[in-house]
C-alpha positions in Angstrom: 25.6 34.5 -20.0 26.5 37.3 -17.9 23.2 39.0 -18.0 21.3 35.8 -16.8 23.6 35.9 -14.0 22.9 39.9 -13.7 19.6 39.7 -14.0 19.3 36.2 -11.1 21.2 38.4 -8.8 18.7 41.5 -9.0 15.6 39.0 -8.5 17.2 37.6 -5.8 18.2 40.6 -4.1 15.1 42.2 -4.9 13.3 39.6 -3.6 15.6 39.7 -0.1 14.6 43.4 0.1 10.6 43.3 0.0 10.7 39.7 1.4 10.0 41.3 5.3 6.8 43.3 3.4 5.8 40.6 1.7 5.6 38.6 4.8 4.1 41.5 7.3 1.1 41.2 4.6 0.7 37.4 4.4 1.4 37.1 8.6 -1.9 40.0 8.8 -4.3 36.9 7.6 -2.4 34.3 10.0 -3.7 33.4 13.6 -1.5 34.4 16.4 -0.5 30.8 16.1 0.6 30.3 12.6 2.8 33.2 13.6 4.1 32.0 16.5 5.2 28.5 14.5 7.1 30.3 12.2 4.9 28.9 9.3 5.3 31.4 6.1 1.9 30.7 4.8 -1.7 31.0 6.7 -3.1 27.2 7.6 -6.4 29.3 7.0 -6.8 33.1 5.8 -8.3 34.9 8.3 -9.8 38.5 8.6 -10.0 38.8 12.3 -6.8 40.5 12.3 -8.4 43.6 10.2 -11.7 43.7 12.1 -9.9 43.7 15.9 -7.5 46.9 14.2 -11.1 48.7 13.1 -12.6 47.8 16.4 -9.7 49.1 18.5 -7.5 51.6 17.0 -9.1 54.8 14.5 -6.4 53.6 12.0 -8.2 55.6 9.4 -8.0 59.0 11.9 -4.4 58.1 11.9 -4.4 57.9 8.1 -6.5 60.8 7.6 -4.1 62.4 9.7 -1.0 61.9 7.9 -2.2 62.7 4.5 -4.0 66.1 5.2 -0.8 67.1 7.5 1.5 65.8 4.6 -0.6 67.7 1.6 -0.8 71.1 3.4 2.8 71.1 4.4 3.5 70.2 0.6 1.2 72.5 -1.4 2.3 75.6 1.2 6.1 74.5 1.2 6.7 74.2 -2.6 4.5 77.4 -3.2 6.9 79.5 -0.2 10.2 77.6 -1.6 9.4 78.5 -5.2 8.2 82.2 -4.2 11.4 82.8 -2.5 14.0 80.7 -5.3 11.8 83.6 -7.6 12.6 86.5 -5.5 16.8 85.3 -5.1 16.6 85.2 -8.9 14.5 87.7 -10.7 14.0 90.4 -7.8 16.6 92.6 -7.3 17.3 93.9 -4.0 20.6 94.5 -1.7 20.1 91.9 0.6 20.3 89.5 -2.0 23.2 87.4 -1.5 22.9 87.4 2.0 19.6 85.6 2.2 20.6 83.4 -0.3 23.6 82.7 2.4 21.1 82.1 5.1 19.4 79.9 3.2 21.9 77.8 2.6 23.3 77.6 6.0 19.8 76.1 7.0 20.6 73.2 5.0 23.3 72.1 7.7 21.5 72.5 10.4 20.1 68.7 11.8 16.7 68.8 12.5 17.8 67.7 16.1 19.3 70.7 17.3 16.4 72.7 16.7 13.8 69.8 17.8 13.6 71.5 21.2 13.2 74.9 20.2 10.6 74.1 17.8 8.9 72.3 20.7 8.6 75.4 22.8 7.7 77.5 19.9 4.5 75.7 19.2 4.0 75.0 22.8 4.1 79.4 23.3 1.6 79.6 20.2 -0.7 77.0 22.1 -0.5 74.9 18.9 -0.3 71.4 20.4 -1.9 68.6 19.5 -3.3 70.6 16.7 -2.3 69.2 12.3 -0.8 73.7 12.2 1.3 72.9 14.8 3.1 69.5 13.3 2.9 71.6 9.6 4.3 74.6 11.0 8.0 74.0 11.2 7.6 72.3 7.3 6.3 75.9 5.6 9.9 76.2 4.2 12.7 74.2 3.3 16.4 75.3 2.7 17.3 72.7 0.0 14.0 73.3 -1.8 14.9 76.9 -2.1 18.2 75.9 -3.2 17.2 73.3 -6.0 14.9 76.1 -7.5 17.2 78.9 -7.4 19.4 76.6 -9.8 16.3 75.3 -12.0 15.4 79.1 -12.5 18.6 80.1 -13.7 18.5 77.8 -16.0 15.5 79.5 -17.7 15.7 81.7 -20.5 16.5 85.1 -19.2 15.0 86.8 -22.3 11.7 85.7 -21.9 11.4 87.5 -18.4 13.0 90.8 -19.9 10.7 90.2 -22.6 7.6 90.2 -20.5 9.0 93.0 -18.1 9.2 95.0 -21.3 5.4 94.5 -21.9 4.5 95.7 -18.4 3.9 92.0 -16.8 4.0 92.0 -13.2 6.3 90.0 -10.8 3.5 87.7 -10.1 2.5 87.2 -13.8 5.9 85.9 -15.0 6.3 84.2 -11.5 2.6 82.5 -12.2 2.3 82.5 -16.5 6.5 81.9 -17.2 8.5 80.8 -14.2 6.1 78.1 -12.7 5.0 76.5 -16.1 8.6 76.3 -17.5 9.3 74.4 -14.2 7.2 71.9 -13.8 10.0 69.2 -12.8 11.3 70.4 -10.1 7.9 71.4 -8.6 6.6 67.8 -8.7 10.1 66.1 -7.6 10.2 68.5 -4.9 6.4 68.0 -4.1 6.8 64.0 -3.9 9.7 64.4 -1.5 8.2 67.2 0.7 5.1 65.2 0.9 7.4 62.1 2.0 9.2 63.7 3.9 6.4 64.7 6.5 4.5 61.6 5.8 7.7 60.0 7.6 8.2 62.3 10.1 7.4 60.1 13.0 8.9 62.0 15.9 7.8 65.4 15.4 3.9 64.5 15.5 
């Protein structure tokens, strides 16, 4: 009985959450008269709204712009974050702790505080109204570097040491050992970064 009540509440909450999305989809097939009258279902299914949208608004171009910027930002950001994390974990240099501290500090800087400086930077670089201008501020992410550092620290260090003894370069270790063993965090961060750029309405 408890399970039935629990699942019933879950189904009800699911309907409440998804109702606006479902109604928006249904209303796209309605006439203006049906929408104004408050009908839940269209009296007649019409595709005129979609025809007018395609004729008057370059929606496909908007979609392609978002897709290209999100994909490029995702790929480059994942590469830069993983390479930075590799250097912080497997490469010895004096400034390692200081750089990691800077990475951690960048996580706590709100986007709104660097929005205007970023805009003026893009303006001086003459990249306004370009895809590169949208992508450039998202080529690296402190949170992504931090998460990958934590993941790389869990890898078996004996594999890395054995590879170094065999004369493998850092590039080989990074591409052939570290990345294949870190597919989980790479795919997770790739999805997160893609959605983050895709949902970025203010910056574009």
